[in-house]
N, C-alpha and C positions, 0 to 999 in steps of 0.2 A: 586427607586424600579421598576424593569422591569416587564412588564406584562407577565404572564406565557405563553400566546399564542405565544409570540415572542420567548420566551426562549425555551431551550431544557433541559428537566429534566434528564440529564445523558444519558449514552449509551443505556440503555434499553428503555427509553422513546423515544429516537431517532428512534427506530425500527418502531414506529407507525406513524412517520411523513411522510413517502414516501410510496405511494401505490405500492404494489408488482405487478410485471408483470410476466407472466409465463416463466418458464425456457427455453422453446424452441422457444420463439419468436425470429426471426432471421433476420439479415441483410445479403444480398448476400455476399458470400466470395469474398474477394478482395486481393490485393497485401499485403503481410505481411510486416509491418513496423518494428516490433520487436517481436521476439519470445523468450520465456523463457522455458527452460526445468527444470525438478525438480530432477535431479540426484544427486545434491550436497547438502546434509543436512547442512553442515557447513556454507553455504552461507546464511542461514536463521537464524533469531533471533526469539526465542520462548518467548511469553509472556502469562501469565495467571493472571486473577484477583484473588482477595482475596479468599483463601481456595479452589480454583479450581485447579485440577491437569491437566497438559498438557504434551504431548510427541510428538516427531517426529521420524518416522522411514521410511526407504526406502522400497519400494515394487515394484513389476512389474506393469507397466502401459499397455496401449493399444498399439497394433502394434509395440511391441518391445521397447517401451519407458520405462523409469524409473519414478516411481512416488514417491512422498513424502506423507506420511499419517500423518495427524494432529489428534492425539488422545485427548480425553477429558473425564473428570470425574467430573460432577457437584454434590457435596454433596446435600442431601435432604435439602431443605429450603435455598439454596444458588443459587442466579442467578449470572450473570457475563458472562465471555467470555474467550476463548483461541484464540491466534492469532499468526500467523507466518508472519514475515516481511522480505523483501528482498530489498536491494538498487537497484533501477531500474529507472534511469533517462529516462523520456519519453517526447517527443514532440508530441502533439496531433494535427493532421491535422484538417481542418475545418469540415471534414466528416469522421467518423471512425466507426469501429465496433470492438468487442472483442470476443475472443473465450477462453473457459476454459474447460479443460477435468476433469471430476469428477466422482467418485464413492464413496460409503461408506456404513456404517451401523450404525444403532442407531435410536432414535426417531426424531421427527421433532424439529429442532432448527433453529435459524436464520443463514443464510449464507450471508456474506458480502465480497465483493471484493472492496478494498479501495485504493485510490491513495492519497498520502500525499505530501504537499509542503516540501521544504528543511528544514524549521524550525519546521515542524510537526504540526503547528497550523491549517492549512487549509486542509480539507478532502473532497474528492469527493467519491461517492460510487454507486455501484450496490448492491441491496440486495433483498433477498427473506426472509421475516420474519418467515415463517414456511416452511423450506426446508426439503423435505423428501429425504434422501440420496438414490440414485439409486444403486441397487445391481450390475449392470454392468456398464462398462465405457460409459459415456454419455458426449457429447460435448454441453456445454451451448453456444448458439449464442446470444450475447448481443448487442442490438442496442444502438446507441448513445443516443437516447431519454430515455433509461432506466438508464443512469448514471446521477446522480444529485449531486449538492453541498450539503454536509451533514452539516458541521459546520466550523466556522473559521471567523477571522476578515476581510478577503479579501472582498472588495466591488464588484469586478468583479467575478461573480460566474462561468464564463465559464472555462472549463478545457482546459488549454493550455499546461501546463507543470507540471510534477510531479517528485518527487525524489525517491519515494519508493512505493512498492506494498505491501499491507497487505491482508491476507486472514483470515477471522475471523469467528468463530462459537460463536453465542450469545445464551445464554440459553433461551429456551421457555419451552419445556418439560424437559430439563435438562438431567439427568441420565448420561450414559456413551456411548461412541461410537467413531467413527472416520470418517473423510472425507479425501479422497486421491485425489491428483491432479497430472496430468501427463503432462499437457502443458498449456501454456498461450500465446496468441498472440494478438497484436494490428494490425489491418488491415485498409487499405484505404477502404472507402465506397463510392459508387457513390453519387454525389450531387443530391438532389432531383431536378427535372426539375422545371422551373418557372411555367409550367402548365403541369399537368399529361396528358398523351395521352387519347384520347376519347376511352372509352371501345367499344368493339364490342360484340354483343350478338348472340348466336345460341341456338336452342331449339330442344327438342326431337320431337316436332310437332308444327305446326302452321296452323291456319285456313286461307283460302284465304283472302287477304287484311289485315291480322293481323300478319305480320312476327315478328320474335324475335327482330328485330331492334327497333320496336315500344315500347318495354319495356323501352327503354331509352328516348323516346319522352317526352317532357315536357308539351305538350298540353293535356288538359283534353279530354277524349274520344278516344285518339289515344293509343291503347294498343296492346300488344301481346296477342293473344288468342290461347290456346292449343286445340288440339283435345280432345274429350271426352274419358273417360275410362282410369282407371288406373293412376299410378304415372307418372309425367312428370318432365322434367328437363329444366332449363334455365342456360346456361353456358356463363360466361362473360370472354372475353380476355381483360385484363386491359391494355395491350400494354407495360407494364413494371412492374417489381416488385415494390410493394408499400405497406406500412402499412395501415391497415384498422381497423376502429372502428365499422363498420357495414354498413348498407344501409337502405334506406327507399323506399317505393313504394306505389302507389295508387291502390286500388281495387274498384270495384263498391260498392255503399252503400248497395245494397241488397245482395251482395255476402258474403258467409261465409269466415272466416279467414282460409287460408290454413295452414296445417302443413308443416313446411319447415325444411329440413335438409341441412346444409351448409357444403361444402367441399372446401378446398383450394389446390392449386398446384403451384409449382414453375417451373415445366417443362411441364405441360400439360399431363403427363403420370401417375405420382404418386400423389395420392390424400390423403389428411388427413382431417378427420372429425374435425369440429370446434364446440366448445361450443357456443351456441347461445341463445339469449333471445328475444322473439317476443312479441310485444305489439301492440295494435291497438287503433287508435284515429279517429273515423269516418271512412273516406275512406282511411286514411293513415295507413300503416303498418310499424312499426319501428322494424327492425331486428338488434339487437345489437350483436356484436362479442366482448365480454368482454376481451378476451385474446389478442386483437389487433394483429392478425396474419399479417405476410408479405406474399403476394401472387402475382402471375402473372395471375392466373386464379381463378375464383370462380364458383362453381357449386351449384345451388339451386335445391334440389329435393323436389317436392311438392306432397302432398298426401292428401286424405280425401274428395275429391270432384269428384264424378264420371262424372260430367258434364263438367269437364275441368276447366281451370284457365285463368284468364285475369288480366294483371297488366301493369301499365305504370308509367311514371314519376319516374323511378328508379334513385336514387342518391347514390353515394358512400360517406361514412362518415369518418371523421378523427379519428385517435386513441383517445381513451377515451370516444368517443360519446356513445359507446355501453355498458358501465358499468351500472349495475342495477340502481344505484342512478341517474346517468345522464339520463338514459332512462325515469325513473319515473318523473324527473323534466321536461323533454320534454313533456311527456304525460300530466303533470299537467298544463303546460303553454297553451296547446291546449284545455284543458277542461274548462267548465264553472267554474268560481270562486266559491269555496265552495265544489266542488266535491272531491278535494284533500286537505290535511292539508296545513296550511299557510307555514310551513317550506319547502314544496316542490313547493309552488306556488310563491316563490320570496319574501316572507315576513318573519319577525322575529316571531318565535314561543317561547313563554315562558312556563315554567312549574314549578311545585314544587314536592317535594318528598313524597312518601307514604311508610309506613313500621311500624315495631315494633322495639322498642329500643333493640339493641343487636341482631337483626335478621341478617340473611345471604342473604336476598333478599330485594331489594327496587323496588317499582314501581314509575311511574311518572304520574301526571295528568297535562294535558296542560291547558293553559288559556282558551281554547275553550271547554274543557270537555272530551277530549280523554284520555284514560287510557292505559298506557304501563305497564303491570304487571311484565315483566322480561326484564333485560338488553339485548338490541340487538334484541328483538323480536317484534312481531306485537302489534297492539293496538286495543282497543274496542272503537268504535266511534259512538255516537248517531246521529240519523236522525229522523225526523218526516215526516209522510205522512198525509197530510190533504186534503181529497177529491182529491186524485191523485197528489197533488202538493208536491214536495219534498222540505223540509225545512232543510237547513244545516247551518253551522256556519256563512256563509256569508249573510244569510237572517235574522239574529238575532242581536239585541243589547245585548252585552255580558258583564256581570260583574262577579267579583270574591269575595270570602269571606272566612273567617276562623271562625270556631265555637268560639263564644265569642271573636272574633277579634284576638285571640292569641293561639289557640290550634290546634294541627295537624289534623284537620278535614276540609280539604279544600272543598269549594263548587264553582260551576260555574253555572250561571243562564243565560239562553237564554230568550229573550223576542221577540216574533214574532207575531205582531198583538194582538189578544186576547189570545194567547197561551203563556205559559211560561214552560220551561223545566229546572228543577234544578237537577244537578248532584252533589252528595256528595260522597266522597270516603275517606277511612281511613284503616289503618292496625289494625288488632285485633289479640288477642291470645298472646302466648308466643313465644320465638324464636323456640321452638320445635313444636308449633302448629300454626304457623303464617299463616294468610290469609288476602287477600285484599277484602274488602267489598265495594260495590258501590250501591247507591240508586238513582233511576231515578224517579222523580216526575213530571208529566205533569199536569198543572193546566189550567182550562178553566176559564178565567176571563170575558167571555162574558155572555150575558143574556139568551142564548139558549144552549141546550145540544150540544155536539160535539162528533163525532166519529173520532178518530185519531189513527193512527198506530205509535207506537214507534218501531224503528228498532235499534238494537244494533249490529253494524257491526264489525266483527273481520277481520282486514285487515293487510296485510304484510307491514305495515308502522309504523315506530317508532314515538314516541313522540319526542325523541331526533332527532333534525333536521340535514340535510345533512352537514351544515357548521361545525358541531361538529365532527372533524376528529380524535381526540386523543383517544386512548385506546379502546373506543367503538364507531366506526364510525357510524354516525347517518343516518337516512333516511329510508333505506330498512331494514325490519325485516322479513326475509324469513319465510313463512309458507308452508311446503311441504305436509302436510296432515291435513284434518279436518274431524272429525266424530261427528255426533250428534245422541244421543239416550237417551231416558229416562230422559230428562231434563238436560243433561250434554253435553257440547261441549268439545271434546278432540282435542288438536292440538299440533303441534310441538313435542318436546321431552316429551311426556306424561304430558302435561300441560292441565289444566281443567278450564272451565267456568261453574259454577254450577248455575242453574236458581233458583231464589227466587221469585216466582210468575210464573205461567205456561204460556209459550208463545203459540201462535197458531202453531208454528213449526219453522223449520229452512230452510233457502235457502243457496245454495252453488254455487260457480262459480269461474272463473278465472279473476283476476283483469287485466290481460294482454289484454283480449279481451272483457271485459264486464264492462260497466259503472255501477256506483252505482245504478242509476235509473233502469237499466235493471236487476241487481241483485235483487233489492227489489220488482220488478214486478212479480217475479216468485211465484208460488204457494208454500206456506210453507209445508214442509214434516215432518212427525213425526220421521223419521229416514233417515239419509243420510250420505254418506261418499265420500270424494274426495281426490285424490292425485295429486300433481302438482310438477313435477321434477324441474320446474323453481323457486319454492318457492313463487309463486304468487297466491296461493289459498286464497280465501276469502269466507266469509259466514256471515249470519246475523240471529239473533233471532228476530222474528216479534211478536209484542204485539198489537193486535187490542184493543183499549180502548174506552169505552163509558163513557164520563165524563159529568155529569150534570152541569148546569150553576153554576159558582162560586164554583166549586168543583175540586177535584184533584184525580188522580190515581197514585199509586206507585208500581214499581217492582224493583227488585234488582238482583245482581249477587254476587257470592263468588268465589274467585280465590285462591286456597290453594297454599301457598309458601312452607310450610313444613307440615309434618303430614298427616293424613288420608284425603281423599276426602270426604267432607260432603255430605249428602243426599240433593237432591233438595227439595224445598218447593213449592207445587202446589198452595196452597191457598194464593192469593195476600194479603189479610188482615193479615193473620198469618205472612207472610214474612215481611210486612211493620212493624208490631209490633216487630218482632225479630230484624230487622235492627235498629229500634229506641232504643231498649233495649241494643243492642251491642254498638251503638254509645254512649249512656249514660254511659255505663261501661268504655269504652275507654276514654271518656271525664273525668270521675271522676278519673281514674288512672293517666292520664296525669296531671290533675289539681293538684293532690297531689304531684306528682314528681316535677313539675315545680315551685310550690310555697313553696318549702322548705325555700326559701328566698322570702319574701313578699315585694313588692315595690308598693306603692300607690302614684300616682302623680295626680296633678290637671288636669282638662280637657285640658288645653293648651298643656300638655305633654303626652296625651294618646297614640299618635303614638309611642313615645319613650317607654312608658311602654309596649305596646303590642309587640313592636319589641324586647324588652328585653326577654320576654318569648318565642317568636317565634324563636329568635336566638338560644336559649337553645335547643329547640327540634330539630332544624335543625342540630346542632352539634351531637345530640344523634341519629338521624335517618340516617344521612349519614354514620354512622359506618357500618362495615362488621364484625359482631360478636363483638369481643373486639377491633378491629382495628379502630382507629379514622382516618377518611378519609375526605379530603376537599370537595369531591363531589360524587354524586351517579353514574356518568357515565364517563365522560372524566377524572376525577380525582379520580377514584375508586382505589386509592393506598394510603398507609399510609406513610406520610413523618414525620420523628421525629420532624422536624422544626414546622410543622403545629400542630402535636400532642402535643408538649410541651406547646404551647401557648393556644391551646384548653383546655389542662389539667388545666392550671391556671384558665381559665374561669369557667370550671366545678367545680373546688374546691371551688371557691368563691360563686358559686350558690348552693353549698351543695350536689354535685353529686360525692362524692369521690370514690364510688364503680366503676364507669366507668373508672376513672383514674387508680385505682389499677389494674383492669383487663387489661387495655391497657399496663401498664408498665410490668406486668408479661408476656404479650404476646410479646411485642416488644424486651425487653432486651435480651432474649436468641438468637436473630438473630445477635447479635454482633459477629464480626469476631474474629478469634483466636488471631489476633494482638492487639486487643482492639479497633480497628476502629469500629465506629458505622455506620451502613448503613444509607445513606440519606433517603432511603425509602424501604418499603417491600410490595410486592404484592403476588399474587398466584404463581408467578414464583420463589419467594424467596427474599433474601436480595440483594439489589442493591449495587455494589461496587464503583459506581461513587464517586470520592473524593469530598466531600463537608465538609469543615473543621469546620463548625458550629455544626455538628451532635453530637460530643462528649459532648460539653457543654450543648446542649439542653436535652440530655438524663439525664445527671447528675442533671440539674435544675429541670426536671420533677420529678425525684425521691426525691430530697430534698424538693420540694414544697409539694408533697404528704405527706412527713413526717412532715413538718411544720404544715400543716392544720389538720392532723389526729393524730399525735403523735404515729403512728403505727410503733414502732421500730422493730417489727417482720418482716414486709415487708422490712424495710430499711436494716436489716441484710441480708435478703435473696438476696437483690439486690446489696449489697455492693461490691461483687466481680466484678460486671459490672462497678461500679464507679471506683474502683482501676484500672481496666484494661483500662478504658477510659482515666484516668489521665496519666498512663504510655504512652499511645499512643500520647497524647497531648505533653508530654515531648519529645518524639521521634521526633515529627513534629517540635517542636520549635528548637531542637538541630540542625536541618538542616539549620536554619536561623541565627545561632549564630556563624558562622565560620568567619574567617578572610576576606573572600570574601565580607562580608556584612559590612565591616568597612570603605568602601571608596565609594565616588561618590553617584550616585543615589541609589545604593543598601543599603546605610545607612537607607533609608526610611523603609526598610523591616527587619531591624535587630531585631531579637527576636520575630517576628510576626509568625502567622500561615502561612504555605506556600500558594501559589496560589491555588485557586479552583474556580469552577463555582458558588459556594456559593449559595446565595438566588435567583438564576436564573438571576441575573443581568449581569453575565459575562460568558454566555454560548458560545459566539463567541470565547473568549480567556480568560482562567482563570486569575484572578487577586488576589492581596493581599487585600482581602476584609475585611474592618473593621467590617462588620457584623459578619464574622467568629471570629474576635478577641474579639468583645464584648461578644459573646456567650461563647468563651473559657474562658474569664476572669470570667464570671458568673459561668462557670463550675468549675474552680479552687476554687473559694470562697465557692461554695456550697459543693464541695467535702471535703474541710477542715471543714466546719460546720458539715457535716454528720459524719466525722471521730470523731469529738468531741462528738457528740450525742451518738455514739456507743462505746465510751471509747477507741478509738485508738489514744492516745495522741501523740505518736511519728509521726504517719502518719499525724495527724492534723498539727503539727508544720512544717513538711516537705512540705506539700501541701500549707500551708499558705505562706511559704517562696517562693515557686514557683509562687504563685499568685502575691505576691508583686513584684517579679522580672519581671514577665510578664507585670504587669500594668505599671511599670516604662518604659519598652521598648515600650509598646504600646502607651502610652500617649505622649512619646517623638516623636514617629512617627507621631501622629496626628498634633503636633505643627510643626514638620519639613516639613511635606507634605504641610501644609498651606503656609509655606515660599517658598518651592520649586516650587509649582504650582501658587503662587501669588493669593491665594484665601483667603476669609475672613469667611469661613465656615468649618465645619467638613466634610472632604471628604468621599465619599462612599468607595473609595479604595485608597491605598497609591500610586498605579501606575498612576492612571488617574486624581486624584484630582476632581473627578466627584461629581455633586450635587445630593444627594439622601436623602432628609430629612426623607422620610417615612422609609427608612432603619435605619437612625440615631436615630429614636425615641426609638429604643430598649435600647439605652444607658441610657435613663431615666427610662424606664420600659419595660421589667422586670429586666434589668441588674442592675439598681439602682446606677449609678455612676455620677449622675447629678452634685453633689456638687464637684466632683474631676476633672471634665473636664475643659479645658480652657473656662472660662465663656464668653469671648468675642466671640469666635468661636461658642459656643453653641447658644447664643442668636441670632447671625447673621444668623445662619443656619435657624432658624424658622422664623425670621423676613423676610428673603428672601422668604421662603415658603409662608408666609402670603401675601406678595406683589404679588407673582405669582398667588395665589389663588384669590385675589381680582379682578384682571383684567380678569381672566377666568370666575369667577362666575357672574360678572356684564356684561359679553358679550363683553368686550373691547379687548379680546384676543381670537382668534379662537381655538377651540378644537374639537376633534373627539371622544375621549374616555378617560377614566381614570379607574384606579383600586381602588375599595373601601378599599384596604389596607390603603388608606389615612386616614381612621378612626383613625389610630394610632396617627396622628397629633393632634387630639382632646385631647388625653391623654397627649401629650407633652404640649399643651397649658394649660391644667389644672395644670400641675406641674410647669410650668413657671409663673403661676399667671395671665394668659391672659384671664380671664373669659369673658370680654366684647366681645371678638372675636369669642367665641364658638357658639353663636346662628347662625351666618352666615354659619359656617361649617355644623351645623346640618341641616339647611334648604337645603343646596346644596346636601348633601349626602342622605338625606331622599328622595329628588326628584329623586334619582337614583334607588329606589326600583322598581322592575318589577315582577309582577304587584303590584300596590300600596297596595292592600288589603292583599296580602300574606306576607308583611313585610319581604322581603328577598332581597339579592343582588346576582347578578352574579359576577364572578371574574372580568369581564370587563363590564363597563357601557358605552354604546355608546350614543352619543348625539342624533342621529337619532334612536329612539327606535323601529321603524317599519322596518328598512332595515335589511336584514339578515347578521349577522356577527358571527364570532366565539366569544363566551362569556366566555370561560373557562369551567365553570360548574355552575349549579344552583339547589338549593340554595348552595352557596359556604360557607362551614362550617368554613374555616380559616378566611374569611371575617367576618362571624357571630361572631367568637370568638374575632376578633379585635374590633368589635362593643361592644361586651359584656365587654371586659376589659376596654375600654375607658368609656363606660357608667357607669360601676361600679366605676371607678376612679372619675368620676364626683360626685358621691355620697359619696365615702369615699376611700381614697388611702393611701397606706403605704409609709411614707416618710423615706427613708433608712438612711439618715444622723443622725436622732435622734430617730429612731424607734417609731415614732408617727403615729397615724391615723388622717389624715386631712379630716374633714367632709365637704361635700357639696361645695367643692372648685370650681367645674365646673358648679354649678347649676345657671341658669339665675334667677335673682331676681323675675321675673314674676311667677316662679314656687312656690313661697311662698304664693301666693294668693289662694283663694278657697280651703282652708284646708291644703295647703302646701304639704310637703313630709313626708311620713311615710315609714320607713324601719324597717323590722323585720327579724332578723336571718341572716343577711349578714355575710358570713363566713370570718374569718380572722385567722392568725396564733395564735391569743390570745383569740379565742372564737368567739361567734356570736355577731354581732353589731346590735343594734336597736336604733332608735331615731325618734322623731317627730319634724319637723322644719317648722314653719309657721309664717305668719304675722297675728296677731290678729285684731279684729275689731277696737281696739283702736289705731291701727297703730304701736304697738310695735312688735318687732320680738322676737319669743320665740323658745327655743330649750329644748326638754325634752328627757333625756336619762335614761332608767330604770336601776334598780339594776340588777346585773348579766350580763350586757352587757360587751363586750370586752373592756379591758383596757390594752393597750400596755405599755411597759416601758417608752416611751416618752409621754404618755398621749394622750388625744383627743384634737385636735386643730381645732378651728372654724375660718374660714376666713370671714371677713365682705364683704357682696355682693354688697353694695351700694357705689355710688360715695361719698355721704355725710358721714361724720365721724359718728361712732356710738355714741348714746347718753348715758345717765346714764345706767349702766349695773349692774344687780343684779344676782349673782349666789347663789342659795339656800338661798336667802334672804339677802345675804351679798354683799356689793358693791365690784366690781373688776375692774381692769384697763387693757385695751388692750395694747398689745405690737405691735405698728403699726396697721396693720389690722388683727392681730391674737390674739386669746384668747385660753389659754391652760386649759383644765379640767383634773384633776387628781383623783377625787373622784366621786363615784356613789352611789346612784342615783344622777342625777343632773337636776336642773331646772334653765334655764337661761332666763332672760328677758332683752331686750335691747330697750330703748326708743330713738327716734330721738332727736337731740339736742334741738329742740323746743317742744318736747313732742309728735311729730308725724312725721312719715316718708312721704316724698313726694311719690306720686304714681310713680312707675318705668315706 
């Protein structure tokens, strides 16, 4: 199982992996190596993804050239691409540049210029993810640094040779339009010098003894000083054209920060204004140029100080230095620890999700108590002022909590001397009236009264940290305007912070030039407004609090996600009472929803129990409306793979409505061919071929039907099942030709074609057995659904297809083991790779454990266990792992390896971050404090893997005899202290309840009430101890075990087992 942060989730996900640079960033024109004109449409091949229309036509170009226009029409709800390809062998020199002439019309979509290897597997690209077509002919000058390796198996990512050129439009806003191209050129570019020339400075004025040249002096006190009065300019001759990310310079500590306008030139005569971002840290001014311009000259126009300007120690900075997040990280490194969030300060920042079930917005709360109400936006951060001393997260000992250890009301507590600050946040209301509520309680634990000011700072910094680059890049959350009036802060795109408890007022400023201490030192105002074009506006609500000894004061805020903006509440006591009431209502509603299935475990298993319920609400809160999503930020997309397995977990926990809503939302995104999109997001259905998708959709529909017996929904969704089966048949037909009867290709006969599958094969698609297991399950479930709906002929035909597919598939498994000389079930037929976490699905949910080659199956997980042991005991180094490995717990349960399960539990629970929030990221790093990409957090697919494995430990469906096996993964220690009580665990045969415990007399007892689920194969108990069971009485009658198993076929049932000598040894 490959980690998602290494993988590429299809074409559209790839659009997020490379930062876009502006269209006009240019390298100097050089000698043309190869040029391509666009007059011959027949030389190009046109491609379009599923259900997208594409066209090519000739049109006039610039300067008498002929152009080709690539037209596109993306249907509503369909993502994808159109592409034109031309054979074009190119040898790239060590230093090159590109030119592309373009014009067009239509909305913003992704533009990609791609170079492919001869086999098509390796791709390099230049891209602009949101390209606005220019109405007039424009030449894009593309520097070598803007071309990167996109995907492919090649280890050497340098572009040396390509065989074809592709021009691609990838849907973002979709709709219809066209892009026209009239020339392409590959050019020589000058090699960058070993050392760039020393810049020379000139200025509009200079005081005696302070010439412009001193702006470049590196000694403190040696500065250029301008004359007083009016605007001034400082011009830099860089000595050669070079790319720039910005510059930094020093000013006097007492000097104000000048306003600076930046212009660049390549010839010293024609000047172009550059977008810039200016921040200040002490005496250092950081002037970022986020567009990384190429320039020979720079001109800084300064304004705002009638007394003139003085600066020195000017340094030019490399490309990338001046992007907002990079500048903020530089600023944070220079600032005292605690002034900026951990994520910007070189440490890992953890968070959890806030929201309402089925809502369309989610917030985040960090482990330090910052709250990000909207994706990609700023955050509300608490500070305390105690007699002029600023207290931030770095000054406190911080702990986290959940309400009742398992409900979605997270809390963060600071302890700083005699003061504590507790932040509690939660989502309230319905999807139509959703709001985020936060309560801030400051407690004085000392023996004397205290006067403390609580500041709630709204800053343009996300909780989502900078290393999170996918989908919603983290770090910077621009705030361009802030307004405060009448107890409400308005910011961004009409977003609001409503005060619950009246503040003294509001202070506002610019994060670029103002520290948090300086911001909070201002006098609070009853009304204020601020606009910042750079997005670095910040402000704070100030609450002066008088707190008696051993007492507390509480204020709060409300941030509406949907619906009307609530009125502020001035009276702090009324606000505190309202917040308590709202929290109690939310808690009661969640308690009712989460405990449709009741699981009560002994104290030794309380973390397991709390995580069971926490994982359920994480799955429900990560949703966007009906869409099941694995994460709230980086993975805020809906994959059918994730959704199908989440659906099973939800069904077992009694939340069938969420599954029904998901299926009714996802299924209509199926393509006209019957192909099921691997994922769907706001752009539409993703056409990337992942051949597990059909089986997963069918499985989810069948599973919903099995658990709910809702044949009306099954009939409504049946056309999607039929269409998916037809598409699977079409795919298989391509692998059952004569070409697959000989040599290595026999390994692939009758399988699903290559795909990137479950992200393991993004570099190069493979014949993934993950796809085949899911396809087999899809065939079997489609046949079952046909029978349930009375389609007898279709049932027989699909069942025959399933049998034929299973025959070819299982033959491939055995043949691949021989071909690759391996003793385990491979992850793919091509590679013979070892991927046990992927192979777990063969056991569950696919359910073919009994039909697989048993030697290969057991050796697969025996090898996993050996690898796990040396990793967990420290004998093998490791950096990270993905908690998808929870699926191996399920496999061990089904293999009967109960004794090994406690070690897995200890290791995986140690990966929760933070511990009290009972959640996992997609990637767990051994160094929990170092900043790394973690996928997303909380990761709902991981949560569902835990749920499915945890529930299988308590009761699992054995497919070979349609029995429910009880407590097969439960450690014997869990039978102590009252044992295990299960009430209402959903199964396809009804709800299961039982009480399983070890009594004071040493006997082991199991009680199952009347009305509990009874499957056709009965209920099977497996004996948990090494010692053989003693005398066994079932409903007062002696019964005999079959090995370590006992089958129960009548209810109610009362089982009592004595140890051989009348008592069991303590485990």
